[in-house]
C-alpha positions in Angstrom: -3.4 46.9 10.2 -2.9 43.4 8.5 -5.0 42.6 5.6 -6.3 39.1 5.1 -7.9 37.2 2.5 -11.3 35.5 2.5 -11.1 32.3 4.9 -12.4 29.0 3.6 -15.7 28.3 4.3 -16.3 25.7 6.8 -19.6 23.7 6.2 -21.5 21.7 8.5 -20.5 18.5 7.1 -16.6 19.3 7.2 -16.9 20.4 10.8 -18.7 17.3 11.6 -16.4 15.2 10.0 -13.4 17.0 12.0 -15.3 16.3 15.5 -15.8 12.6 14.3 -12.3 12.6 13.6 -11.4 13.6 17.1 -13.7 11.4 18.4 -11.8 8.4 16.4 -8.4 9.4 17.8 -9.7 8.9 21.3 -11.0 5.2 20.5 -9.1 2.2 19.9 -8.9 0.5 16.5 -12.0 -1.8 16.1 -14.1 0.0 18.6 -17.8 1.0 17.7 -18.6 4.7 17.6 -21.9 6.1 18.4 -24.9 5.7 16.5 -26.1 8.2 13.9 -28.6 9.2 16.1 -26.4 9.7 19.1 -23.9 11.6 17.1 -26.6 13.6 15.9 -27.5 14.6 19.4 -24.2 15.2 20.5 -23.0 17.3 18.0 -26.2 19.5 17.4 -26.6 18.7 13.8 -29.0 16.6 11.5 -28.7 12.8 10.9 -28.1 13.5 7.3 -25.2 15.7 7.9 -23.6 13.1 10.3 -24.4 10.4 7.9 -22.4 12.3 5.1 -19.4 12.7 7.4 -19.4 9.0 8.1 -19.6 8.1 4.4 -16.6 10.4 3.6 -14.7 9.1 6.6 -15.5 5.2 5.4 -14.3 6.2 1.9 -11.0 7.7 3.4 -10.5 4.4 5.5 -11.0 5.9 9.0 -14.0 3.8 9.8 -15.6 0.6 8.5 -19.7 0.4 8.4 -20.9 -3.0 9.0 -24.7 -3.9 7.8 -26.7 -4.3 10.7 -23.9 -4.0 13.3 -22.6 -0.3 13.3 -19.4 1.7 12.2 -16.3 0.8 13.7 -12.7 2.6 14.0 -10.4 1.1 11.5 -6.6 0.9 11.2 -5.6 3.8 8.9 -4.6 3.0 5.4 -1.0 3.9 4.3 -0.8 6.2 1.5 1.7 5.6 -1.3 3.1 9.0 -1.4 4.3 8.5 2.4 6.9 5.7 3.3 6.2 3.3 6.4 9.0 4.9 8.4 7.6 8.6 7.8 4.4 7.5 9.2 6.2 6.0 12.3 5.9 2.4 11.3 8.4 -0.4 11.1 8.9 -1.7 7.7 9.9 -5.5 7.1 9.6 -8.6 5.1 9.5 -12.3 5.4 10.8 -14.5 2.6 8.5 -17.4 1.8 10.3 -19.0 -1.2 13.5 -18.6 -3.2 13.5 -20.7 -6.4 15.6 -20.5 -9.7 13.8 -21.3 -13.1 13.9 -20.6 -16.9 12.9 -17.2 -18.0 10.6 -18.6 -20.8 9.3 -16.1 -23.2 7.3 -13.8 -21.1 9.8 -13.1 -18.3 12.5 -13.1 -21.0 10.7 -10.3 -22.7 10.1 -8.3 -19.7 13.5 -8.7 -18.4 15.3 -8.5 -21.6 17.1 -11.8 -21.5 17.0 -15.0 -23.5 14.2 -17.1 -22.7 16.9 -19.8 -21.7 18.4 -17.5 -18.9 18.0 -18.7 -15.3 15.8 -16.5 -13.3 15.8 -16.1 -9.7 11.9 -15.8 -8.2 11.7 -14.6 -4.7 8.2 -14.5 -2.9 8.1 -12.2 0.3 5.6 -10.9 2.4 5.8 -7.2 3.1 5.1 -6.0 6.6 4.2 -2.7 8.6 4.3 -2.8 12.2 4.5 -6.7 11.8 1.2 -6.8 10.0 0.9 -8.2 6.5 0.8 -5.5 3.7 1.6 -7.3 0.6 2.6 -10.4 -1.0 5.7 -9.7 -3.5 7.0 -11.9 -6.5 10.4 -10.5 -7.4 12.1 -12.0 -10.6 15.5 -10.9 -11.5 18.7 -12.7 -13.5 20.5 -15.1 -11.4 23.7 -13.9 -12.8 23.1 -10.5 -11.4 23.3 -11.7 -7.8 25.8 -14.7 -7.5 25.8 -16.6 -4.1 22.6 -14.8 -2.9 20.6 -16.6 -0.2 17.3 -16.4 1.5 19.1 -15.5 4.7 20.6 -12.2 3.0 17.0 -10.8 2.5 16.0 -9.3 5.8 16.5 -5.6 5.1 16.5 -3.3 2.0 16.6 -5.5 -1.1 18.0 -2.4 -3.1 20.6 -1.6 -0.3 21.5 -5.3 -0.8 21.8 -4.7 -4.5 24.0 -1.5 -4.2 26.2 -2.7 -1.5 27.0 -6.0 -2.2 26.6 -6.2 -6.1 27.3 -2.7 -7.1 24.0 -2.1 -8.8 22.0 1.1 -8.4 18.2 1.3 -9.5 18.0 4.4 -11.3 14.4 4.3 -13.0 11.5 2.0 -13.4 8.3 1.6 -14.8 5.3 0.7 -12.6 1.5 -0.1 -13.6 -1.3 -0.3 -10.8 -4.7 -2.1 -11.1 -7.7 -3.1 -8.9 -7.9 -7.0 -8.5 -9.0 -9.5 -5.8 -6.9 -12.1 -4.0 -6.5 -15.6 -5.2 -6.3 -18.7 -2.6 -2.6 -18.3 -2.4 -2.6 -14.7 -1.8 -5.4 -14.6 0.6 -3.8 -17.2 2.8 -0.5 -15.4 3.0 -2.1 -12.0 3.6 -5.0 -13.4 6.1 -7.6 -12.1 4.4 -11.0 -13.8 2.7 -10.8 -15.3 -0.6 -11.5 -12.7 -3.4 -10.8 -9.7 -1.0 -10.4 -6.3 -2.7 -6.5 -5.7 -3.5 -4.3 -3.5 -5.7 -2.1 -5.2 -8.3 1.6 -3.6 -8.6 3.6 -4.4 -11.5 7.2 -2.9 -11.7 10.3 -3.0 -13.9 13.4 -1.3 -12.6 16.6 -0.3 -14.6 19.9 0.4 -13.4 22.1 3.6 -14.4 23.2 1.9 -17.6 19.5 1.4 -18.7 19.7 -2.5 -17.8 16.6 -4.2 -16.8 17.4 -5.3 -13.3 13.9 -6.8 -11.8 10.3 -7.4 -12.6 8.1 -7.2 -9.4 4.7 -8.2 -9.1 3.0 -7.3 -5.9 -0.8 -7.7 -4.6 -1.5 -5.0 -1.6 -4.1 -5.2 0.7 -7.1 -3.0 -0.2 -8.4 -2.7 3.3 -4.9 -1.5 4.4 -3.5 0.7 1.4 -4.6 3.7 -0.6 -3.0 5.5 -3.6 -2.5 9.4 -3.3 -1.0 11.0 -6.4 0.0 14.8 -6.2 -0.6 16.9 -9.3 0.4 20.1 -10.6 0.2 22.2 -13.4 3.3 21.9 -16.0 5.6 25.0 -15.9 5.6 27.0 -19.1 
């Protein structure tokens, strides 16, 4: 006989959540799901249990609840710990502009160069399956990428740095904070003005410790969520 440990308790809410998830999988994005009253009758649970399950699914990004209209299946958010390719999505980008300017005091400090050094500023839309995910402003010393043109930016920028310029990104520092979109970001991302978003600021270094880039990205809050895996330090 094989001994088994205690099995995790399945609550009514978690069971209801899974049943609604199964329903969502059969419906198309943007489709209205049945009302709380209908789900309560169909699943044999109270409306309070249904409401709690729907609230949890809304927080997780599976559904969106519209006051006075109902609850609708939402495009799943992309979690940070999974790349788009691992989610079966095709990443892409579209270059919006590419300009050269003087670093100035702030960028000079971030990139550790003289304020009078020329900086390349590249603005790109980041895409997933052709849908806008983020608008990105990439800053790097012009001397690092001589001859770079906008037509060269269709693929992975890091692969371009490595293969053409021999620059390997080895480490970086990234900060994330909530924000709302301004007029330029809203127009580029196709979202209403002041939509919830995440602001990412990143500096990256090569294997010699040289600061290579400073990137500022604004990600759509309705299509992106952040998941961090935590573990206890080993003694």
